[in-house]
C-alpha positions as CSV (number, residue, x, y, z in Angstrom):
1,M,33.6,9.5,-14.3
2,T,32.8,12.9,-15.8
3,A,35.6,14.6,-17.8
4,P,36.6,18.0,-16.6
5,E,35.1,20.9,-18.5
6,A,37.7,22.4,-20.9
7,V,38.8,26.0,-20.2
8,P,38.0,28.2,-23.2
9,K,40.9,30.0,-24.7
10,K,41.1,33.8,-24.5
11,I,40.3,36.0,-27.5
12,I,42.2,39.4,-27.7
13,S,41.0,42.2,-30.0
14,N,40.9,46.0,-30.4
15,V,44.2,46.5,-28.6
16,G,46.6,49.4,-29.4
17,T,49.7,47.7,-28.2
18,L,50.0,44.1,-27.1
19,D,53.1,43.5,-25.0
20,I,54.2,39.9,-24.8
21,R,57.9,40.5,-24.0
22,S,57.6,38.9,-20.6
23,A,54.9,36.4,-21.4
24,S,55.3,32.7,-20.6
25,P,54.6,29.9,-23.0
26,E,51.7,28.8,-20.8
27,T,50.2,32.2,-20.9
28,L,50.3,32.4,-24.7
29,A,49.1,28.9,-25.0
30,G,45.9,30.0,-23.4
31,I,45.3,32.6,-26.2
32,G,43.0,31.3,-28.9
33,K,43.0,34.3,-31.3
34,V,44.6,37.8,-31.6
35,G,43.0,40.3,-33.9
36,N,42.8,44.1,-34.5
37,V,46.1,44.9,-32.8
38,G,48.0,48.0,-33.8
39,M,51.4,46.7,-32.5
40,I,52.7,43.6,-30.8
41,L,55.9,43.9,-28.8
42,Y,58.0,40.8,-28.3
43,S,61.4,40.0,-26.9
44,P,64.1,37.6,-28.3
45,E,62.9,35.0,-25.7
46,T,59.2,35.2,-26.8
47,A,59.9,35.6,-30.6
48,P,59.6,31.7,-31.2
49,L,56.2,31.8,-29.6
50,L,54.8,34.2,-32.2
51,A,54.6,31.3,-34.7
52,G,52.1,29.5,-32.5
53,M,49.8,32.5,-32.1
54,N,46.7,32.9,-34.3
55,I,47.2,36.6,-35.3
56,G,45.1,38.6,-37.7
57,N,44.7,42.3,-38.4
58,L,48.1,43.2,-37.0
59,G,49.6,46.6,-37.8
60,M,53.3,45.9,-36.9
61,S,55.5,43.8,-34.7
62,V,58.6,45.2,-32.8
63,E,61.3,43.4,-30.9
64,A,62.7,44.8,-27.6
65,S,64.0,43.2,-24.5
66,A,61.8,42.7,-21.5
67,D,64.0,45.1,-19.6
68,A,63.6,48.0,-22.1
69,Q,62.2,51.2,-20.6
70,M,59.1,52.0,-22.6
71,I,58.2,55.6,-23.2
72,T,54.9,56.4,-24.9
73,G,54.6,59.9,-26.5
74,E,57.7,62.0,-26.6
75,L,61.2,61.7,-25.1
76,E,63.9,64.4,-25.1
77,I,67.4,63.2,-24.6
78,D,70.0,65.8,-23.5
79,S,73.3,65.4,-21.7
80,S,71.8,65.5,-18.2
81,Y,69.3,62.8,-19.1
82,I,72.1,60.4,-20.0
83,K,74.3,61.4,-17.0
84,N,71.4,60.7,-14.6
85,Q,70.9,57.1,-15.7
86,P,72.3,54.6,-13.2
87,K,73.4,52.4,-16.1
88,P,73.1,52.7,-19.9
89,P,69.4,51.9,-20.6
90,E,67.7,50.2,-23.5
91,L,64.9,52.6,-24.5
92,L,61.7,51.6,-26.3
93,V,60.0,54.8,-27.6
94,L,56.6,54.7,-29.0
95,G,56.2,58.2,-30.4
96,R,58.8,60.8,-30.9
97,L,62.5,60.8,-29.8
98,I,64.3,64.1,-29.8
99,I,68.0,64.2,-29.3
100,K,69.1,67.7,-28.3
101,P,71.9,69.6,-30.0
102,E,74.3,69.6,-27.0
103,V,74.5,65.7,-26.9
104,T,77.8,64.3,-28.1
105,A,78.5,61.1,-30.0
106,E,80.5,59.8,-27.0
107,E,77.5,60.3,-24.7
108,I,75.3,58.3,-27.1
109,E,77.9,55.6,-27.5
110,N,78.5,55.1,-23.8
111,G,75.3,56.3,-22.3
112,L,72.7,54.3,-24.2
113,E,72.6,50.5,-24.5
114,K,70.1,50.2,-27.3
115,L,67.2,52.1,-29.0
116,V,64.0,50.8,-30.3
117,V,61.7,53.4,-31.8
118,C,58.3,53.4,-33.4
119,G,57.7,56.9,-34.7
120,L,60.0,59.8,-35.4
121,V,63.7,60.4,-34.5
122,L,64.9,64.0,-34.6
123,C,68.7,63.9,-34.5
124,P,71.7,66.3,-35.0
125,E,73.4,65.5,-38.3
126,P,76.8,64.5,-36.7
127,L,75.1,61.9,-34.5
128,M,73.2,60.1,-37.3
129,G,75.8,57.3,-37.5
130,V,76.0,56.5,-33.8
131,V,72.2,56.8,-33.4
132,R,71.6,54.4,-36.3
133,A,74.0,52.0,-34.8
134,K,72.1,52.0,-31.5
135,L,68.7,51.3,-33.3
136,S,68.1,47.6,-32.9
137,D,64.5,48.0,-34.3
138,F,63.0,51.0,-36.0
139,E,59.6,51.8,-37.6
140,G,59.2,55.4,-38.7
141,K,61.4,58.2,-39.9
142,I,64.7,59.9,-39.0
143,L,65.0,63.6,-39.5
144,P,68.6,65.1,-39.2
145,Y,69.1,68.7,-38.3
146,S,72.1,71.0,-38.2
147,E,73.8,71.6,-34.8
148,S,73.8,75.4,-35.6
149,M,70.0,75.4,-35.5
150,Q,68.2,77.1,-32.6
151,F,65.9,74.5,-31.1
152,V,62.5,75.9,-30.2
153,K,59.6,73.8,-28.9
154,G,56.1,75.4,-28.6
155,K,54.9,78.7,-30.1
156,I,57.0,81.5,-31.6
157,T,55.5,84.9,-32.2
158,L,57.6,85.9,-35.2
159,D,57.4,89.7,-35.1
160,Q,59.9,92.6,-35.5
161,S,61.0,92.3,-31.8
162,Y,61.7,88.6,-32.1
163,L,63.7,89.0,-35.3
164,E,65.8,91.9,-33.9
165,G,66.7,89.6,-31.0
166,L,68.1,87.0,-33.3
167,E,71.7,86.9,-34.6
168,D,72.1,87.4,-38.4
169,N,71.9,84.2,-40.5
170,S,70.1,82.2,-37.8
171,Q,68.7,78.8,-38.4
172,L,65.5,77.8,-36.6
173,L,64.3,74.3,-35.6
174,V,60.7,74.8,-34.5
175,M,58.5,72.0,-33.1
176,G,55.1,73.8,-32.7
177,K,53.6,76.9,-34.3
178,I,55.1,80.0,-35.8
179,D,52.7,82.9,-35.6
180,A,53.7,86.0,-37.7
181,P,50.8,88.4,-37.1
182,E,52.5,91.4,-38.6
183,V,53.7,92.2,-42.1
184,L,57.5,91.8,-41.7
185,A,60.2,93.7,-43.5
186,E,61.6,91.3,-46.1
187,E,65.1,92.6,-45.6
188,L,65.0,92.0,-41.8
189,L,63.4,88.6,-42.3
190,T,66.0,87.2,-44.8
191,R,68.9,88.8,-42.9
192,K,68.0,87.3,-39.6
193,I,66.9,83.8,-40.8
194,T,68.6,81.7,-43.4
195,S,66.5,78.5,-43.0
196,M,63.7,77.1,-40.9
197,H,63.0,73.5,-40.1
198,V,59.3,73.5,-38.9
199,M,57.3,70.6,-37.6
200,G,53.9,72.1,-37.1
201,K,52.0,75.1,-38.4
202,I,52.7,78.6,-39.7
203,S,50.3,81.5,-39.6
204,C,51.5,84.6,-41.4
205,R,50.6,87.5,-43.6
206,E,50.2,86.8,-47.3
207,E,52.9,89.5,-47.9
208,N,55.5,87.3,-46.3
209,L,54.2,84.0,-47.6
210,A,56.7,83.5,-50.5
211,T,59.7,84.4,-48.3
212,L,58.7,82.1,-45.5
213,R,58.2,79.2,-48.0
214,F,61.6,79.9,-49.4
215,L,63.2,79.7,-45.9
216,L,61.6,76.4,-45.1
217,D,64.1,73.5,-45.6
218,G,61.4,71.0,-46.4
219,K,62.9,68.2,-44.3
220,G,60.0,68.2,-41.9
221,G,57.5,67.3,-44.6
222,E,54.6,69.4,-45.7
223,V,54.0,72.3,-43.3
224,K,50.5,73.6,-42.9
225,I,50.5,77.4,-43.6
226,D,47.6,79.7,-42.9
227,A,48.1,83.0,-44.8
228,I,46.1,86.1,-43.9
229,P,45.2,87.8,-47.2
230,A,47.1,91.0,-48.0
231,G,45.6,94.1,-46.5
232,F,43.3,92.2,-44.1
233,E,43.3,92.5,-40.3
234,P,43.2,89.1,-38.5
235,M,40.4,88.6,-35.9
236,E,40.4,85.5,-33.7
237,G,37.7,83.9,-31.6
238,H,34.0,84.7,-31.4
239,L,33.5,88.2,-32.9
240,V,30.4,90.2,-32.1
241,L,30.0,93.1,-34.4
242,D,27.4,95.4,-32.9
243,A,27.1,99.1,-33.7
244,F,29.8,100.1,-31.1
245,A,32.3,97.4,-32.2
246,L,31.9,98.5,-35.9
247,G,33.0,102.0,-34.9
248,N,36.2,100.7,-33.3
249,L,37.6,98.2,-35.9
250,P,41.3,98.0,-36.6
251,G,40.6,98.1,-40.3
252,K,37.9,97.8,-43.0
253,K,39.1,94.4,-44.2
254,L,38.7,91.7,-41.7
255,Y,40.0,88.1,-41.8
256,C,38.0,86.1,-39.2
257,T,38.9,82.6,-38.0
258,G,36.0,82.2,-35.5
259,V,32.3,82.8,-35.5
260,V,31.2,86.3,-36.6
261,Q,27.9,87.5,-35.1
262,I,26.4,90.8,-36.4
263,G,24.2,92.6,-33.9
264,E,20.5,93.4,-34.3
265,D,21.3,97.1,-33.7
266,V,23.4,97.4,-36.9
267,E,22.0,99.5,-39.7
268,P,22.9,98.8,-43.3
269,T,24.6,102.3,-43.7
270,T,26.7,101.6,-40.5
271,L,27.9,98.3,-41.9
272,D,28.6,99.8,-45.3
273,Q,30.8,102.6,-43.8
274,A,32.6,100.3,-41.3
275,L,33.5,97.4,-43.5
276,E,34.9,97.0,-47.0
277,T,35.5,93.2,-47.0
278,L,34.7,90.4,-44.6
279,Q,36.4,87.0,-45.0
280,I,35.2,84.3,-42.6
281,N,36.6,80.8,-42.2
282,N,33.9,79.7,-39.7
283,L,30.3,80.8,-39.4
284,L,28.5,84.1,-40.0
285,I,25.3,84.9,-38.1
286,C,23.6,87.9,-39.5
287,P,20.2,89.7,-39.2
288,I,18.1,89.0,-42.3
289,A,17.7,92.8,-42.8
290,L,21.4,93.0,-43.7
291,R,21.4,90.2,-46.2
292,E,21.8,92.4,-49.3
293,M,24.5,94.6,-47.7
294,I,26.5,91.7,-46.3
295,A,26.4,90.0,-49.7
296,E,28.4,93.0,-51.0
297,K,31.0,92.6,-48.2
298,C,31.3,88.8,-48.0
299,D,31.1,85.9,-50.4
300,V,28.0,84.2,-48.9
301,L,28.2,81.3,-51.4
302,K,31.6,80.3,-49.9
303,T,30.7,81.2,-46.3
304,K,28.5,79.2,-44.0
305,T,25.8,81.8,-43.2
306,I,22.7,82.0,-41.0
307,F,20.4,84.9,-41.5
308,Y,18.2,85.3,-38.5
309,E,14.8,87.0,-38.0
310,G,13.6,88.4,-34.8
311,E,15.5,87.8,-31.6
312,L,18.6,85.6,-31.8
313,L,18.6,82.6,-29.4
314,L,22.2,81.4,-29.6
315,V,23.2,78.3,-27.7
316,N,27.0,78.2,-27.2
317,D,27.0,76.2,-24.0
318,P,24.8,73.4,-22.7
319,L,21.4,74.8,-21.9
320,E,17.9,73.8,-20.9
321,L,15.1,75.7,-22.6
322,I,12.2,76.3,-20.2
323,P,8.7,77.7,-20.8
324,S,9.5,81.0,-19.0
325,R,12.1,81.9,-21.6
326,F,9.2,82.6,-24.1
327,D,7.6,85.0,-21.6
328,Y,10.4,87.4,-22.1
329,L,10.5,87.0,-25.9
330,E,9.1,89.7,-28.1
331,G,7.6,88.3,-31.3
332,K,9.5,85.4,-32.9
333,A,13.0,84.2,-32.6
334,T,15.7,82.3,-34.5
335,L,17.3,79.4,-32.6
336,V,20.9,78.6,-33.3
337,V,22.2,75.5,-31.5
338,R,26.0,75.1,-31.2
339,D,26.1,73.0,-28.1
340,L,23.7,70.6,-26.4
341,L,20.2,72.1,-26.0
342,T,17.7,70.3,-23.8
343,I,14.1,71.4,-24.2
344,S,12.1,71.0,-21.0
345,P,9.1,68.6,-21.4
346,D,7.0,71.5,-20.0
347,V,7.5,73.5,-23.2
348,D,4.4,73.3,-25.4
349,P,5.2,72.0,-28.9
350,K,2.7,74.6,-30.3
351,M,4.8,77.3,-28.5
352,L,7.9,76.2,-30.4
353,A,6.1,76.2,-33.7
354,E,4.5,79.6,-33.1
355,R,7.5,81.5,-31.5
356,L,10.4,80.2,-33.6
357,H,11.1,81.4,-37.2
358,K,13.9,78.9,-37.8
359,V,15.9,76.3,-35.9
360,H,19.5,75.8,-37.0
361,N,21.0,72.7,-35.3
362,M,24.7,72.3,-35.4
363,E,25.2,70.1,-32.3
364,A,22.3,68.3,-30.6
365,I,18.8,68.9,-29.3
366,R,17.1,66.7,-26.7
367,C,13.3,66.9,-26.8
368,T,10.1,64.9,-26.7
369,P,8.7,63.4,-29.9
370,E,6.0,66.0,-30.0
371,Q,8.5,68.8,-29.6
372,M,10.7,67.2,-32.2
373,G,7.9,67.5,-34.8
374,A,7.7,71.2,-34.2
375,I,11.5,71.6,-34.4
376,Q,11.6,69.6,-37.7
377,A,8.9,71.9,-39.1
378,R,11.1,74.9,-38.4
379,M,14.4,73.3,-39.3
380,G,16.9,75.3,-41.3
381,L,20.6,74.3,-41.2
382,N,20.7,70.8,-39.9
383,E,24.1,69.4,-39.1
384,G,23.4,68.0,-35.6
385,A,21.3,65.4,-33.9
386,L,17.7,65.2,-32.6
387,I,17.5,63.1,-29.5
388,D,14.3,61.6,-28.0
389,S,14.4,62.6,-24.3
390,T,11.6,60.2,-23.5
391,A,13.4,57.1,-24.7
392,K,14.6,54.9,-21.9
393,E,18.2,54.0,-22.0
394,E,18.6,50.3,-22.2
395,K,20.6,49.0,-19.3
396,K,22.8,46.4,-20.8
397,E,24.0,43.9,-18.2
398,E,27.7,43.6,-18.3
399,K,28.5,40.1,-19.0
400,K,31.9,39.2,-17.7
401,E,33.4,37.0,-20.3
402,E,36.7,35.9,-19.0
403,N,37.8,34.5,-22.3
404,K,37.6,37.9,-24.1
405,I,39.9,40.8,-23.7
406,G,39.6,44.0,-25.8
407,N,39.1,47.7,-26.2
408,V,42.3,48.7,-24.4
409,G,45.2,50.9,-25.4
410,H,48.0,48.8,-23.9
411,L,47.9,45.2,-22.8
412,K,50.8,43.3,-21.2
413,L,50.7,39.6,-20.9
């Protein structure tokens, strides 16, 4: 008599969260190995079963009951949230738990059964004791804040109008970004705000940088601050400086966070008269005829710069380059690729070599091997990929291996 074939045990890997809170002993007995798991959730009932599991490369293990409500991401608890619960819940929060200022200790005590948190707890200072008592398992950080703080979530435009609308000696709790685009009066700023608890980013003028740093309470950890240099005008997004735009600038010193493109119609004298200083955090694309003049306005050694000859072919969105494009091209051009460029197979490689001064690849170019040779011969800045468009994609047959489970964010057994 032939013995029955043994059923292979399952292998689990590359799982963000493995939830075995409701798993049976029989289910876990069928697991041969568990590896590359960020977190394993277990209940008091399944805790004894952990010893029999072959676990490796595990980030952390957290205990919560099988009935706990799991929230991934962010949960805000206010008085209405607690009152709307049919019964005091046990909460399992994987992310950020925010307890709003109006919540009372009595509401926490009577309205929540238990808390299990993996992440950040933001809590009013008077509730620290009762919240800690509710935490049955905790991995992360608790940040207390004063009840007198104004809670703001999202973006604040911190300008004169906003400040005048605040009461004197205000305390701000900001989860998001503070954008202070104007130079603020120091007296108004310090009179209206006595402290700021910021979890996010601050963009401000250098003139106000020291004061804003002084107002930060530091409890939220290191805050990223982007300071616009004193005397500069901030410019966001893709900025095209042609002859017309140069005549209508808000100032002669520009601080640019996006790509700056200088037009072919700009003369050196026009640029000299319109700009005193140009500071760019992204990319500068400039006609080669303005190279000497732009070097006086901008530190080209610290700025990623492309000097182009002839017509500028700028690819900012997915594009297919077809032969007829060269019919409307006078002389040679410079090709700058910032998104996927597909070169039609009908484009003659010799045409590419003859009509392009330089190719600056910052994303990806799909082309034939012959076209690729011409592109490489003209390559300037090369930060992207060259993809062979003739290569056949290998069709891999999906093999259903019932004994393997992996590459999932959350797996419940």
